[in-house]
C-alpha positions, 0 to 999 in steps of 0.5 A: 882352366885353359892354362891347365890344359896347355902344355908347359913351354920351356923358357929356355929358348926365346921366341924370336931373334930380338928376344934372344939378342935382348937376353944375350943368348948367342946360341939362340941367336945363331939358331934363329939366324941359321934357320933364316930369321930376318936380322932386321925384323922388328918386334911389336913393342921393340925395334930391331934385334940390334935395338934390343941388344943395345937397350939391354946392354948385351955387348956380345950380342951387339957385336954378333949382330953387327958382324952378321950385317945388322944395320946401325941406322935402320929406316923407320925406327923411332929410336935407332941402335945408334941413338939408344947407345 
């Protein structure tokens, strides 16, 4: 019943920068970045957005993140983007 009362959410846009990176959605990535998203934010079960992009094989997203200052070796991440690559 509760799910019937909730408005439907559009699945067009991901919820955060890391999800957009994992999908290779450059438009959403730019939107998050323009609105002040932290390029090093870690997800609950993922690493940084760069980790998500590398894991998903999204080369354009990897290039975009590196060009915008994402760290290749962030501290405190069990699997860095360089290790995942």
